N, C-alpha and C positions, 0 to 999 in steps of 0.2 A: 200619345205623347209621353205617357208616364206622368209621375207625380213631382219629379222635381230633377234637376241636374244631377249627372251620376259624379260629377267631381265636387270635392269640396273647395271652399276659396284657396286653401293653402295649396292643394293639389294643381288648382288651374295656376296660380301664381308661380309654382315650380315648373310648370310647363313654358312658362313665358320667359322667364327672366335667365339671365347668366348664373350660372350655378355659384352659389356663395354671395351673391351681391345683394341680396334683398335686406332691407333694415325695415324695421315697424315704426310708425307714427304714432301708434296707438297710446292713448292716455286711459287711465281707468275711468269707467263711468262715474257718474255722480251718485247722489242719494238714491237708496232702494224705496220702491214704491211702497206705498202704505197697506195696499190692499194685499191680504194674505195669499189668497189663490195666485194673483200675477206674481208675487214674489217667488212662490214654489213653483210656477211654470218658468222662471227666469233661472231658477238654482237647476232644474232639471236639463234645460237646454245648456248651460254651462257645464254640467257634468258630462252631457252626451256628446258635445263638440270640442270641448276643451277651450273654448273661447268666452269672452267676458261680453260679447254682444254680437249681433247680426251682420257685422261687417268688420272688415280688416283693412287697414290702410298702411301706405308706406312707399318705399323708393328702392327702385332697383335698376338694374342695367338689362337693356334689351339689344344685342349686339353692340355692346359697347357704348349704347346710348341712355344716359339717365332720364328715367320715366316713373312718374307718380303713379300709383295704382290704387284704386278702390275696389274691392271684392266683397260682393255679398256672400252669406253662408245660408243656404236653404235650411240645413239642419238646425239652425237657430230660430226657432218660432217662425217657420217659413219665410226667412229672409225678411220679416216685416221690420217696417221703420218706426222706432218711437223717437221720443225726443232726444235721447242720449245717442241714439244711432244717427240721427239728422245731424247732431252737433260734431260727431266724429267726421262724418263724410264732409261737413262744411269745413270744418277747420282743414282736412287735407286738402280741399280744393284751394282754399285760401293760401296753404303754404305753397302749393305748388304754383300759384299765381306770384307769390312773393319771390319764389326762387325762380321763376320763368321757366318751368319743366311743362313739357307736354303731359296730360293726365289720361290714363286709360281707366275706364270706369267698367266693372264687369258685374252687373246687377242680376240677382235672381231673388225674386220677391213676389209674395202675394199681395204686396201694397202695405197700407197704412197699418199699424198695431192697433186692433181695436180696443185693447185694455186702455189704451191712452186716449182714443176718441180725438175730439177736435184738436187739440193741443198738437198731437203728432201729426194730424192731417196737414195742420197749417206750416209744419215745418218743411213740406215739401217746397214752400216759398222761399224758405231760408235756404235750402241747398240750391235752387233754381238760380236765385240771385248770386250766389258764389259762382256757380257755373257760367253764368252771364258774364261776370267781371274777368273771368279767366278768359273767356272767348274774346271778350272785347280788348284784351291785352295782346291779342294777335297770337295766342298760343293755342296749339292742337289740343283738342278734346275729344278722344274717341270712346266710342261705347259698345260693349259685346252683350247682347241680350242674351240670357240664359233663360232655361226652362225651368219654372215660368217667370215671366216678368210682367206683372199685372198693376192695374188700378192706378194709384197716385204716383208709382214709380214709373210706370210707362209712360204715363201722361205729363212727365216733368223731366227730372234730369237723365233717366234711363235713355231717352229718344232725342236729347239734345246735342248729341254729338256731331261734330261737323262730318263724320263717317260714321254710321250706325251698322254695325255687323250683327250677325245672330247665330245661334246655335241651331244646327239641322233639328227639324221638328219641334222647335220650341213653341210652347204656347203663349202668346204676345197679345196684350190686349188691355181694355180698359176696364170690362165688366166680366166678373169672374164666372165660370159656367154654373156654379151652384146658386150664384145671386139671379142669374139670368133665368133660370128655370124656375127659382122660386117667384119672380115677378112675373114671367110671361107664361109659365105653366107648359113650357115645351123645352127640349133640349137646343143647346145653342149648337148649330152645326160645326163638327169638329175642324174642318179645314178653314173656317173663318179666321180663327186666331193662330193658323200655322206660320212660322217663319217664312215658308217658301211661298205663301200666299201673299204676305205682305210685300216681299221682295219682287214678286210679279206686278205688284201695284206700284212699285216705285216707292216704298215707305220705307224699306230697309236696302241698304247699299249693297251687301253681300250677305249670304249664308255661308259659314266657315265652320268646319269641324274643329274642335278643340286642338287636337294635334297639328292643325294648319295655321292656327292661330298667331302663332310666334312670328312665322315668316310673313304673313299678311300684315302683322303691325310693323314688323321690320322695315318692308317695302314703303308701306304708308307714311310711317315717319322719315325715311329716307327722302321721300318726295317733300313732305310737309316741311321739312326742316332744311332742306337743301338750300345752300347759296349759290345764286347763278354764278356760272364760271366767268372768269375775267373777260372782258370784252373791249374792243377798241371802238365801240359805237359811242359818240359823244353824248353827254347826258343833257345838253343845251338845246333850247329852242323847240318851237312846234314842229309838228310833222309837215313836211312839204308835200305839195302836189306836184306831180309831174308824170311824164311818158311812162308807160310799163316798161319792165326790165325782162330780158330772158336769163333764167339761171344758167351760169356757164357751165358746159360739159367738161366733167373730170377736172374741174377747178380752173379751166381755161376758157376764156372766150372762143365762141364759135370762129371758124376761119371766114365764113360767109355768111349772110343773112339767112335765116332758115325759111324753108318753103312750108307755107302754111298748111296744113292738111285739109283735105277736102271736107266740108262738114258733114255729109252723109256718111263718108268712110269713118269720120270720128264718132257718130253716133252708134254705129255698127261696133266699133272696136270698143267703146265702153260697155257694150253688152256682153262681152265676151265672158264666160264662165270662169276662165283662167285669169282674168284681169286683177291685180292686187286690189284688195278692199281695205276698209278702214283697219279692221283687226290685223291683216298681214302687214300693213303699213306700221302698225304700233308694234308689231313682234320684231319687226326689222330695224326699227329706228329707236325705239325706247331704251334708256339707259337702266331705268328703273320702271316697272310697270305693275299696276294693280287694277286689274280689270274689276269694274262694279256692276252689279245687276241693273238690268233694265227691263222694261215690260217685254215679255216674250222670252226672257231669258237669253241663253247663248245662242238660240237660233233665231232671235228677234231682229227687228230692223234697226235697232240701236244700239251703240256701244258708248259705255261710258268708262272713263279711266282717270286715274292718276299717273302721271308720267314724268318723267325727267327726259326732255328732247333737246339733244345736242348739249347738255349741261344745265338746261333751264326746267325748274319744275313748273308744270302745268296742269291744268284740268282739260281733259278732252271729251267731247261729246260728238259722236258722228253717226252717221247714216251707214249701215252695213247693206252694200248692194245685194238684192235677191237674184238668185238664179232660177232656172226654171225647175230643178228639183226641189228647192226650198224657197218658197215664196210666202213672204207675209207683209201686208202693207204697212206704210208708216202711219201710225195712229193717233189720235188725240192724247191717248196714254203717254205715246212717245214724246209728243210735245210738252207735256206736262214735266216730263222727266228731263228734257232739255232745259226748262226753265229753273228746274230745282238745281241742277248742276250748274248753270249760270250764276244762280244766287249763292252757292256753295263756293264757287271760284272768288266771288266778291268778299264773302266772310273770310276767307283764307288768304287774301290779297294775293291770289295766284292768276296769270293770265289764262283766258279761256281759248282753247282750239277748238273750232267747229270744223267738222268734215261731211260736204256734201256729196252725197253719191245715192240717188235716190230716183226710181221711176215713178215717183208721186205719192201724194197723200192717199188716204184710203178714202174711195169714192163709194159710198154705200149709205143704206138708211140708217144703218147703226152709227156710222161716222157723223151722220147729220144729227142724230138724237144727241150724240157725245159733244157736239159743238165744236167739229174739228176747225171750221174756219175761225171760229172766235179764238181757239187755241193757237191758230198761226198768228193772229192779231196780236195775242199776248206774248207770244216768243219775239215778234219785231219789236215790241216796246221794251220788254226786258233787256235784251241784247243792246238796244240802242242807249238805254239809260245805264248799263254797266259801268261801274265805277272801277274797273280793272280793264286791261288791255284785252281786245278781242281779236283774234286771227282766224280768218275763214280759210279753208282750203277745199277748193271745187276739184274734187278729185275724179269724177267720172260724170255720170248722169245728172242733170240737174232739172227736173221735171216738176213745175208748177209750184203752187204755194207750200208744198212740202220742203222743197230745196229753197224757196226765198226765206223760209222761215229761221234758216241758219245762217244767213249771208250777211245781217247787219254787222259791220266789223271795222275795226281800223286800218286793217289790210287785208287784202285777199290774195291768196296764191291759187294758180290753176294749171291743172296738168294739160298738156299741149291738145290733148283729145277731148278734153272736158267740154260741157256745153250746158246752157241755160236757156229754157224756153218756157212759155206759160204753159203749154203743152207738149207731149212729144210729137215730132213731125207727123205721124201718122194721124194724132188727133186733130192739129191744126189743118190737115189735108182733109180730114172728114167735115169740119165746119166751112173752109174755103170753097171745096170742089165737090163735097159730098160723096168723097171717096177716099181711101189711102193710098191710091197709086201714085199722087203728087208729094209723097212724103219728102223724096230726096231733092226734089224742087225747092219746097218750103224751107227744109234744113238749109239748103244754100242761099236762100235770100233772106230769111229772117234775122241774120245777124246773131245766131246763137252761139258760135264757136269762141274758144278761149281769146284769140287776137281781136274779135269783133267786140268781146266784153271789155276788153282792155280800152278799145277805142273810145267808149262810153263812160268810161271811169270806174266800172266794177274791180276789174283785175290788175294788180299792181305788178305781179311777177308770172310769168308764163315758164312752166317747168318743163322742158323738152322730153319727148319720147321718140324712141330710135327704132321704128315708128310707131311702135305700141307697147307700151307698159308690161303687157301678157307677154310680151317676147323677151323682156329683159328686167325681171321682177325686182331683183337685188339692185341692179345699178340704178333703176327708176326711183325705188324707194330711198336709196342713198341720196340721189339728187334732191328729191323732194325734202327728205330730213334736213339736208343742209340749208335749204331755203326757209324751212320754218324755224330753224335756229336762228339764221340772219334776221328774220323778220321779228321774232321774239326779243332779240337782242335790242334792237330798235324801237320797239314799243315800250319794253319795260324801262329802257334808259329814258323815256320821254315822261316828264311831269304831268301829273294828272290833269290839272286844268287845261295845259297845253294839248293833252289827248283828246280829252273831251270836246274842248272847242274845235279840234281838227276833224273830231267824229261829226259833229253838227255839219260842218262846211263841206265835209265829203259827200254826206247824204244830199246835202242841199243840190249838188250838182250833177247827181247819178243821172244818167241817161242823155246827157249832153255830150256831142263829139267834140273831145279834146283837140285842141289845136297844136 
């Protein structure tokens, strides 16, 4: 992992901002320390780095957008945070808040400056208080953890970004390896504190190389600062309940009522390997897209993303349908990542879009040990209580509690062949008939199809397939994307009080056949 990031603070800022736009906010540090050895160490650090402290702060443009920046310098006493360092960071955060600027923090640090002891340690609270005020003002705060980011910096302002990115291979953690070895008498396993390990556990949103960071920040800020496009949706009144609608084909109503797909045929269609999944849907429909890390990485069962959908910014969390050559169950870790994404949407004031397409949650002894049923329950309560609009998309398979966990929403769209059931039809057949041969029969009688789900109050809009999304992926994704945009327009135009009241009423009547 190396002993420190290879880029200086100034070099990294130079990679990020538009040429010639950076302006420093730094003011000279205060009085020099009394202790001679510490003064000498500061003098050596200043001579070596050309800086007067372990952090530089300022403002610049990223693709024309004004952004405040805080960047640590590892070459200056290991990027450690003393009282003067903390004061410089705090003032920059406060200024960014006053000027209503997004803030990008680029820490690299061994932690608190030991020469200053508890006074410096307590300054982590000072910085965190300023960061909290910035976030409470509704402003984006993004962090990029460099190699290494440790101790109090990692345990406070370094990891409080609404989005937390990390340098590849960076050592990130609370306890330094030397301290661990001294206390425990054994070495700390190297991979425990790797950026990639933290991303795999859902603690870091994405591992990003320095050369790619500017583009990731540009796209992230484009979503986080996007104003929804003009809409004709009225802003008054609560959400009204009513019969489901079908998304028009090519912008015009169908000439005749659609023939509902056979339920068993629909189940088989949703299992086609070439059927569009969550990732393909986002690639085809998002105006801006930032894919975030999730448990299992890019081959996992979960997709997390920032996206602009039909001109409207949103956070997306969806299940990626598994195929025979790439199977991974939907796990307790995935469910925890769903809840983290939901809370992030609430913090940012963005609508949350969930996408359901799963053969089911993990069924194993390990899943039981990890409390997968409890995680499903927590997902349900998190989404039901979320103080921001929630739109669910039933894209394909909807099997069991793993699907149900993502379905509490203010509106639900469903692809025409999508389905929802307590178990896949084969499993239901095994329980009812002690064999799998009756799966088609049970699919047709259990009311699992999109139109059946509309009749009991779950689905609000059915998006047609002609007759199968796999045979017309571009056109299908376009239709579904327009339906998502229309639903987001309605939800974001509804006041919070009305939205939450309608959500309670909606879920109170779920399962009743609508008249």
